[in-house]
N, C-alpha and C positions, 0 to 999 in steps of 0.2 A: 806139488801144491795140493793141499787137501781142503775140503769144504766142510765146516762143521754142520751136523744135522741136528734135528731137534732133540736127539738123545744125548748130545754133547760129545760124541766121538766123531772122528774125521773119516770121510769117505774119499776115495781117489777121484780126481777130476776125470770125467768121461766125455766132456764136450768143451769145445773152445771156439769162440767166434771172434774173428778180427774184422773190423770194419774200418774203412779209410778211403781217402780220395786218390784216384788214379793220378799218377804224376810221371813226368818224363825222367828217364835215366840218362846215362852217358851215351847210349847208342852203341855200346860195345859188346853187349851180351851175345850177339849172334856169333862173334868170334869163338866163344867158348861153347855155346849151345849147339853149334853145328858139328862139333868134333864127334867122330864115330864112337870113340871110347865112352863119351858121356851119353850119347844117344842110346847105346845098348843098355846102359844102366837106367836111363829114364824110362825105357820100355818096361823094365821090371817094377818101377814105381807107378807109372801111369797106365800101363797096359798097351801103350802106343808110344811112338817116338814123339818127342816134344817139338813144338814150334820153335824155330831157331831164334829165340828172343825171350825176354821176360816182360811181364807187366809189373811195373812198380806201383806199390800202394803205400801212400804216406799215412802212417797210423797216428791217430790222436792220442793224447795223454792217457785217456781211459783204457786204451788197448795195450799200453806198453808193458804192464805187469805180465799179461799173458804172452806177449811177444818175447819178453825176457825169459819166460819158462822155456820157450823153444831155443833161445840162445844158450841157456844153461845145458839143456839136453845135447845140443850140438857141440858143447865144450868151449864156447866162446866167452861165456860169463861164468862166474863162480856162484854157487848156490846149491840148494838141495835138488838133486836130480829126480825127476818124476819118471814113472814108467809109462806114462801116457801124455801126449800122443806118441805113437810109435815112430821112432826115427828110422829113416832109410838112408844108409850110408852110400854116398856117391864117391868112389875112389878117384883120386887124382892120378896123373900119369905124366910122363915126359916124352916129347916128340921133337926130333930135330934140334935138340939142345934147349928146347923151351919147356918150362915146367907149367903144367895145368893143375891147379890145386883141387882138392877134394871139397865136398859139401855135404850137408845133411838136408834131406827132403822130408816133408811131412804132408801126407795125403790130405786132400780136402775137396771141397766144391765151392765154386765162386759164382756169385750172381749179383745183378743189380737189384735194387728194391723191387720186389714183385716180379722179377724176370726169371727166365729159365736158368737152371744151374749148369755149369760146365765142370767136369772133373779137372782137378788141378793139383799142384803141390806147392807149398811154400818152400823155397829153396834158400838155404842159408850157407853161402860159401864160407870156407874156412878162413879166407882172407877177404874180409869185407869191412867197409867203414860204416855200413848202414846199422844204426841202432834203433831207428824208428821208421824204417822203410822196408816193407816186405817185398821180396822178389818172388813173383808167381810164375810157374811154368805150367804149360798145358799142351795137349795135342792140337789145340785150336789156337788160331790167332785171336786172342781174347778181345782186342780192340774192335774186331769185326764180329766175333762170335757172340759177345754179350748183348749188344755192342756197348762201348764205353769210350769216353774221351777224358782228357786231363780235367781234373776238378770234380768228376762225377764220383759219387759214393758207390762202393762195392762192398760185398760181405763175403768173407771166407769162413766156411764152417769146416773145421778139421774133423777128419773121420778116422 
């Protein structure tokens, strides 16, 4: 996606902010997030292992165009692929006859309005039904670290 400037030519996107309300997921992310194969890769993205769960953020209509850019970069939606924000590939694997799918992660920082920021990544699994819910991973249990509860507004600044 490009943003026109006053000279009439397009410049690449270099910032993206997603805001939305914290919401509950299915409570199954820990099954995937605790896998050693994933944790090793999350350390490469976050610099630390990820908390074994995700924070789900329900995105309002005004954020969906930006979220769609992430889904295009991740290969889930069709469209013009941007070179920013930088995708970090999380490879899937098979263990004991079970397949664990891959994902794409985008580094960021998450905060509540006026609150401290926590390093995070927006994680887009290859097999997901979410088209308007961002799944956020962090080395911190975000519900306590921010802190936040269902319905509260959070902001994710991609870096």
